[in-house]
N, C-alpha and C positions, 0 to 999 in steps of 0.2 A: 474432767476425765472423759476422754473420747472413746476408749474401749479398754478391754482387759482380756488377756488370754491366760487360762489357768494351767497349773501343772498337770491337772488331769487331762486336758486337751493335748498336752505335750507328752503324755504317758510317762511322766517322771515323778519322783517323790520329793525332790528338792532342787533348788536353783542356787547358783553361787556367783555368777558374774555375767555382765552383758557387754557386748561391743556392737559396733555397727558398720555397715557398708552401704555406700550409694553407688549404684551401677553407673559408670561414666557414659555408657552407651544409651541406656534407657531412662536414666534419671530415677529409677526406682530405689527406694530406701528399704533396707533390711535390718532386722535385729538378729544378732548372732548370740544365742543364749547358752551359757554354760550350765549344765544340769548334772545331777548325780550319775546318770548313766550315759551321758554323751553331750552332743552339741546340737541345738535346734536352730533352724533357719526359718525366719518369719518375715514375710513380705508385709511391710507396713506403709507401702506407697499410698494406700487409702487408709489413713490412721483410724477410721471408724470401723473398718472391717479387716483386721489383721488376718493373714492367711498363712497357716502353718504348712511349710513346704516339705519338711522332713527332718530327719535326725541322723547325724553322724555318730555312730555308737562309740562308746569308750573303747580304747584299744585292748584293754584287759578286763579289769574289775571296775565296779562302781567306786566313786569317791565323792566326798563332800567338796573337793577343791578342783576347780578347772578354770583355766583362764585363756582368753583369746585376744589376739591382736591381728591387724590386717596390714598387708603391704602388697602392692602391685596386683590388686584384685585376688589375692589369696589369703585365706585365713590360716593362722598358725596357732595351734592349740596344744597346751600342756595340761598336765594333771598330776596330782599326787598319787594316782593309782599306780600300783606296782608295775614296773616294766612298761610304762605307757609310751615313753618317748614323746616326740613332738609330731603331731599330725599336721599335714599341709593339705588344704582343700582349695581347689580352683573355684572361686565364687561365681564365675561366669556360667558354670553348670546350672545355676539356679534359674537362668533365663528360660530353660526348656521344661521346667517342672510344672505340671498342671494339677497334680494330686500328691498327697504326702508320700514320700519315699524313704526307705532306709538307705542311707548313703555310705560311701566308703571313701577313705582318704586317697589322694593322688600319690602321696609320698609319706613315709614315716621316718623321721630322723631319730636314730637310736644311739647317738653318742651320749645321751642322757637316758636314765630310766624314768624317774619321777621328778617333777618340778612343781613348785607352788605357783609360779607366776612367770609371765613373759612381758618384756618391754621391747619396743622397736623404735630405733631412731631412723625415720624414713629418709633423712637427709644423707645418711651414710650406708643404708641398706644393711644394717647390723641389728640382729636380734640379741637381746640379753635375757637369758633364761636364769631365773633366780630361785633360791630355795630348793635347789636340786640335790641329788644324791652325791654329787662330787664337789670339789673345791670348797669343802666345809659349808656348803649352802650358799657360797658367794656366786657372783655372776659367771655364767658361761657366755662366751662371745661366739656368735654364729653369723657367718656371711650368708645373707639371703638375697643377694643381688640377682641370682637365678633362683626363684622361689622353689623350683622343683629339684634343686640340687644344693641343699643347705650344707655349708662347710664349716667345720670347727676352726675357730681362731684362738682357742685356748680359754683361759679363765683366770679368776682372781679369788684367792682364799684368805688373804691376810686379815680381813676384818670380819670373818665368820659369816653367819647366816644373814642373807638379805631377804626380807619378807616381800618388799615391793620396791620399785625404783622408777625414776624417770631419767631419760637420757636425752640431751639436747646438743645441738651444735650451737655453742654459746654466742649470743650477739647482744648481751645486756650491757649495763653501765660500767662494769669492771673491764676496761680495755685490755688488761693483762691477759685475759682469757678469750679474747675475741677469736672466733674460728675454731676453738678447742672443743672437743667432744667431752661433755661433762655429765657424770652420773651422780645423782643424789640418791643414796640408798637409805630406805627406812629399815634399819637393821635390828628391830625388836627392842634393844636397850640403848640405842644411840642412832644418830643420823651421821652418815659418812658421805663426804663429797670427794669424788675422784676425778682426775683427768685421765680419761680412757682413750685418748687420741691414738696412742701407740699401744696396741694390744700386747706387745711384748715388753712394755715398760710402763706399767700403770703407776701414776703419781698420785699419792694421797695428798689432797689439798688441806683438809681439816676434818675433824669430827666434833660433834657436840652432843650433850644430853641436857636434861633440865630437871629441876628439883622434884617435880611431881611425876616423873617418868613412870609410865605403866607399860605401854607396848607401842612403840613407834610403828604405825601400821602402813601408812601411805601418804603421798603428797603430790603436789603438782605446781609447776611454775606458773606465775602470772604471765600474761602475753608479752610484757616488756622485759621479762626475765630478771626483774629486780628482786622479786620475792619468791620464796618457795613456801607454799601453804601446806602445813603438816597436820595429819589426823592421827590421834592416838587412840588405840583400841581400849 
């Protein structure tokens, strides 16, 4: 253990998820930490002396659920807080911070109100917002090629609530799907695999469950895309 930073130091009561960013210009590494009352940014380029840079406050109310992903040096933040939307924050702003600050988003995307989670396929510049207030909790598709101008590409509702997902441009051993954009959704009571290449024509490849099913929570592809590793809550 090299160091620890407490919730008290972050002036929050609980934490829920972490993501990261490495500044391509300076090489500094940062933790982006989802908290009950917002999102904290922590410089860990010296891992023995983490430095709390500040907090982007929740858009509306506090929530136990907040999730962050990064694309093109911008953080995209969703929460189950009422009417929260998706906050977009330019991470290069962290370069100039020398003492903890209260931060504000650069943009708030309001085509959703609350969402449980966000997934980004960096290869296609599409964000997938899941567990939201629309599409029966299924994925919302958002074009983030211009991070400060997120644009809706529709959504998918036919398999209900998606708790978490991973989306990849497939290059695994099944050549039938080479180059296709594949979503594997952990949908609480099943796992759903979709071809989401054409956002106006989502193709369901398969779904499965298992005898001891409890709550399909999340998963991740192995690097060779041969296996998807699933965690059950």
